N, C-alpha and C positions, 0 to 999 in steps of 0.2 A: 763924237764921243771920245772920252779920254779917261785916264785914271787920275784921280785926285788923291795925292798922298796925305790924306787926313783921316782921322779915326772917327767912326760913329761914336758919339758921346758915351763914355762908359757908364754914366749914371742912367742912361736910357737903355743900354744893353743889358744891365743887371737884371737877371730873371728871364732873359730871352729863352725861348724854346727852339728846338730844331736840331739838325744834324744831317748826316749823309743820306742821300736818296739815290736809288737806282731805277732807271726806266727799263722795265723788262716787258717785252711783248710775250703774252701767253696765249696760245691757241689750243683749245681743247678739241681733240679728235673724236670721231664718232665712237671709237672704242673706249673713250673715257680717259685715255692717256693724254698727256700734254706735250707740246713742244714749246720751249722757252728760248728767247734770244734777246740779247742786248747789244746796242751799238756803242755803248759807253765803255771805255777802257778803265774808268775809275768813277767813283761816286761824285755826285755834285751836291754841295751843301745848300740847304734851305733853312731859313730862320724866320721867327716872328718875334719882334721886339715890343709888342703892344703893351706888355705888363710894366714896362719901364716908365710909361707916361702917367704921372700921378698928380701933377699940379699944373696950374696955368703956365708957370715958368718952364716946366718940362715941355709943354705943348709948343711954346714959343721957340724953344731950342730946337725941337724936332722940325717945326715949320721952316725955320731959318736954314737948317741943314738940308732939308728936302729941296728948298728953293735954290740953294747954292750948288746942288748937284743937278739941277734942272730935272728933277724927278728921277726917272729911270735912265736918263741919258749918260751920266757919268758914274763910274765905279769908285769905290773907296775902301778903306780898311774897316774890318769888323773883328772884334775879339770873340771867338767862340767861347761861351761860358764854361764848357767842359774840356774841349780838345784844343789847347793853345800852347802845348809844350812838347818838346821832343821826348820827354820822359816824365819825370816828376815835376812838381812846380818849380824846383830849383834845377836848372839845366846842368848836366854833367858832361864832361869831356867825351865819355864813351856811350852816350845815349843812342846815337844813330850812326851806322856805317854809311858813309857817303861815297866811298870809292876805295880802290886799291892801286897803289903806286905801280908805275911801269917805267920809272926813270926819266920820263919826258913830260907827262901830263901835269899841268899846273892848275887847271881849273876844275872845280867839282860842284855839282848841283846839290844844294841842300835838299834833303828828302826825309820823309818819315815812313817807316814800314808798318803795315798792318798785316801780320802774317806774311802771305806771299804777295800782297799788293803794295806797290811803292807809290807814294804820293809826293810829287814835287812840292817843295815849300818855297814860295816865291816872295813872301813878305815877312822875313824874319825881323825880330826886334834887334837892331844892331847892337845895342848895349848889352844884350843878353848872350850874344853869340860866343861860343867857345869852339876852337878847332884843334885837333890833335893828330899826330902821326905816331902810330904804335904806342898810344897812350900818353905821349908827351906833348904838352901844349906848344903850338907853333904860331908865329905871327902870320897874319893873313890880311887880305883886303876883300871887301864885299862889293860886288857889282850888282847892277839891276837884275831882278829876277831870281835872287837867292843864289847867285853864283859866287863861290869863294875862290880866291886865288892864293896859292902858297908856292913855296919853292918845290920843285918836282920831287916827290917822295921816291925813295929807292924801290926797286922792283919787289912786289909782294907786300909792301908796307900797308898797314890798315889806316885809312883816313876816316876819322870819326868827328862828330860834332854834337853839340848840345845847344839848344836855343828855345826861345819863346817866339811865337809867330802870330800873325793876323791872317785873316782870310779876305781875299779881294771879292767884294760883293757889289751889287747895285740894288736899288729899290725894284721890287717886282710888282709895281703898281704905278698907275698914272695919276693917282690922286690920294689925298689924305682926308679921312673923315673924322673930325674932332668934334666933341660936344662938351658943353659946360654943364656938369651935373649939379654943382653947387657954386657958391661964390669963389671957392678956391680949389675945387676938384674937377678934373677933366678926364674924360674917357675917350679912347680911340678904338675904332673897329678892328683895324689890322695895320701892322707895319711889316709886310712881307719883304724879305731880302733873299737874294739868290746869288750863289757863287758864280764868278766869271773866271774863265781859264786864261784869258789873254790880257787881263788888266785894262781892257778898253771898255 
């Protein structure tokens, strides 16, 4: 298994449904009270892109992409239709705090905050990325996994970033079920995708 740095076709992703899921174990006690527990530190995203396949050409594109990924074996990029930006649709230097300077640290993980939950962002769109120290744009280099490297900020300096990003996913099925409804219209039962945390 491996991560393929290619994007699920945007024409097929348009109209996809899905979002974060949390696996929570719920046990109801004899008293009627519940105990709830989760082993996940953060949500895992699931999507279904079935609505994007509308023509024979779409079906061929999907089939080619599925074959090239060996089904569920290899992961790839997917653009969440709703949540794909650090803030607004146009990234801003101050969208997300990614660290505080200590005078020596030069590398910072891109992340997005949802209230108290911090989500690492590992697949930023390089051309969209902005990085600032105390609100002033600074030069940077981008490493694998959403790590940015800058000159060490002074102690207490706020390191912020703005960016667009993709989600690393794989197919959550071993097969595609496609049917030809008319001469030019195709339907598909499901195109389930699931987020992977390690890019493999």
